[in-house]
Each structure stands twice: as C-alpha cells, then as structure tokens.
C-alpha positions in Angstrom: 106.8 82.7 100.2 106.2 81.7 103.8 103.2 82.9 105.7 104.1 82.4 109.4 101.2 82.0 111.8 99.5 79.5 114.0 102.7 78.6 115.9 102.3 77.1 119.4 102.8 79.4 122.4 105.6 78.7 124.9 104.6 79.7 128.4 107.0 81.1 131.1 106.1 82.1 134.6 104.6 85.5 133.7 104.9 85.6 129.9 104.4 83.7 126.7 106.2 83.7 123.4 106.1 81.9 120.1 108.6 81.5 117.3 107.5 83.4 114.2 110.5 82.9 112.0 113.5 80.8 112.5 116.8 79.8 110.8 117.5 83.1 109.0 120.9 82.6 107.4 121.5 86.3 106.6 121.1 89.4 108.6 118.3 91.9 108.7 120.0 95.1 107.7 117.1 97.5 107.0 113.7 97.9 108.7 111.1 100.1 107.0 107.8 101.5 108.4 105.5 101.4 105.4 102.1 103.1 104.8 100.1 102.4 101.7 97.4 105.1 101.4 93.7 104.5 100.7 93.3 103.0 97.2 97.1 103.0 96.8 99.5 100.2 95.9 103.0 99.0 95.9 103.6 97.8 92.3 104.6 94.2 91.5 108.4 93.9 91.8 111.2 91.6 92.8 114.6 91.8 94.3 117.7 90.0 93.1 119.5 89.9 96.5 117.0 91.0 99.2 114.6 88.7 101.1 111.8 90.5 103.0 109.6 89.9 106.0 106.4 91.9 106.2 104.6 92.4 109.6 101.1 93.8 109.2 100.2 96.5 111.8 97.0 98.2 110.8 94.1 97.5 108.4 94.1 94.9 105.6 95.2 94.8 102.0 95.6 92.4 99.1 99.1 91.0 98.7 100.2 89.5 95.4 103.1 87.0 95.4 104.0 85.2 92.1 100.6 86.1 90.6 98.6 84.8 93.6 96.4 87.2 95.6 95.4 86.9 99.2 94.3 89.2 102.0 96.8 90.2 104.8 95.6 91.6 108.1 97.1 92.9 111.4 99.3 90.3 113.1 100.1 88.5 109.8 103.8 87.9 109.0 104.9 87.0 105.5 108.4 86.0 104.3 109.2 86.7 100.6 112.3 85.2 99.1 114.5 87.1 96.7 113.3 86.8 93.1 109.7 86.3 94.1 107.4 88.9 92.4 105.3 90.7 95.0 103.3 93.8 95.7 100.4 95.2 97.7 97.0 96.8 96.9 95.0 98.8 99.4 91.3 98.6 98.4 90.0 100.2 101.6 89.3 103.8 102.7 91.9 103.7 105.4 95.7 103.7 105.3 97.4 100.2 105.4 100.4 100.0 107.7 103.2 97.4 108.0 106.8 96.9 108.9 109.2 95.6 106.3 112.4 93.8 107.5 115.0 93.5 104.7 117.6 90.7 104.7 120.7 91.1 102.7 119.5 94.5 101.4 121.4 96.3 98.7 120.6 99.8 97.4 118.8 99.8 94.1 117.8 96.1 94.4 114.2 96.4 93.1 112.9 95.5 89.7 109.4 96.4 88.6 107.4 93.8 86.6 
C-alpha cells in the first residue's frame, strides 16, 4: 500500500502542480464515486487482478489494509495493490465520500475475507 502525500509543488507562471502517483504500468479502466453512510462499512476484501487508488473527498473514516488501521481524510490518496486485504469503516455521523480508480479491473474480482 502506498499513501501518497507531501510531494513537492512545481510552480508555473499562474499555476502549481504536484505528482501524486507516477509509473502506473496498467490502465485505469473504471472510476467509482463511493459513499459510505454514517456508521457504515466496506467489508475487508481483496482483488486478484485489480489495483485501486482511493482519493478521499469528504469527511474521514478508518481504512484497514492488511490488518493495519489508520484514519483517512479529505485530500488523502491511497494506492492499494492487488491481493492486499482492505476495507473502510465510517465511525462518524456523516457520510464518507471518496473516488476509487480501478486499474486492470475485471468484473467479479472481489473476495471477502
């Protein structure tokens, strides 16, 4: 798992940018808009073929990757390799929102723990 943050900003004349993820060997072939309701969860699961990039949009939640728990919040971007067990738990009173970019996605490629 790669948590991508704290990269240096590159300034242009009237803009700035920073590299969040680089060297993706495969293609992003599915993007999901995901909402985890208050007190809801995405159960622990893994994918045999699919890598995922999560971009947190609104509110915070607990993410579990390979039995390690940590808080994710707006602006965080997390890369999860295929075969890594992962899930989310929303302990707040508000909906948790994120985007999920799937790389090498194949239908039915999700295995609950």
